[in-house]
C-alpha positions in Angstrom: 27.3 -32.8 -40.7 29.5 -35.9 -41.7 33.1 -33.3 -40.9 31.3 -32.5 -37.5 30.2 -35.3 -36.1 33.6 -36.8 -37.5 35.1 -34.6 -34.8 32.8 -34.9 -31.7 33.6 -38.3 -32.2 37.3 -38.3 -33.0 37.2 -35.5 -29.2 34.9 -38.0 -27.6 37.4 -40.5 -28.3 39.9 -39.0 -27.3 38.3 -37.6 -24.4 37.6 -41.1 -23.5 41.3 -42.7 -23.9 42.6 -39.7 -21.7 40.6 -38.6 -18.9 42.3 -39.1 -15.8 45.4 -37.2 -17.6 43.2 -34.4 -18.9 41.5 -34.2 -15.1 44.5 -33.9 -13.4 45.5 -31.8 -16.2 43.1 -29.2 -15.7 43.6 -30.0 -11.9 46.6 -28.6 -12.8 46.3 -25.4 -14.8 43.5 -23.5 -12.5 45.9 -24.1 -9.8 48.6 -23.0 -11.6 46.6 -19.5 -12.6 45.9 -18.9 -8.6 49.7 -19.5 -8.3 50.9 -16.6 -10.9 48.7 -14.5 -10.3 49.5 -14.2 -6.6 53.6 -15.0 -7.4 53.2 -11.6 -9.8 51.2 -9.6 -8.5 53.7 -9.8 -4.9 56.3 -10.0 -6.1 56.8 -8.6 -9.3 54.3 -5.5 -8.7 52.2 -5.5 -11.7 48.7 -5.4 -12.2 46.0 -7.6 -12.5 45.8 -7.5 -15.3 49.2 -8.1 -16.2 49.2 -11.0 -14.3 46.2 -12.8 -15.2 47.1 -12.5 -18.5 50.6 -14.0 -17.5 48.9 -16.5 -15.8 46.1 -17.8 -18.4 49.1 -18.0 -21.5 52.3 -19.8 -19.5 50.4 -22.0 -17.5 48.6 -23.4 -21.2 51.7 -24.1 -22.9 53.0 -25.8 -19.7 49.4 -27.9 -19.6 50.0 -29.2 -22.9 54.1 -30.0 -21.5 52.1 -32.0 -18.0 49.8 -33.9 -20.4 52.7 -34.8 -22.3 54.4 -36.1 -20.1 51.9 -37.8 -18.0 50.7 -39.5 -21.3 55.0 -40.2 -21.7 55.0 -41.2 -18.0 52.3 -43.2 -17.6 53.4 -46.1 -20.9 56.9 -46.1 -19.1 54.9 -47.3 -15.7 51.7 -49.7 -16.8 54.9 -51.8 -19.2 56.6 -52.6 -15.6 
């Protein structure tokens, strides 16, 4: 029980300290899913299921990258 409470407190702390970055990351990721599906089905002529799989896996990696980039960018911008 104590471990679970600690995990939830840590997650809440991370969320509270990163709301803006998390929201932008989620919006970016959803848009990326849709764009990737459309592009793959149009250009690569793949099935919806293949496009969906790629559209989920690849943007999740991009979401992590964007979150790191956004946190770094914000830390540089706030020092001015």
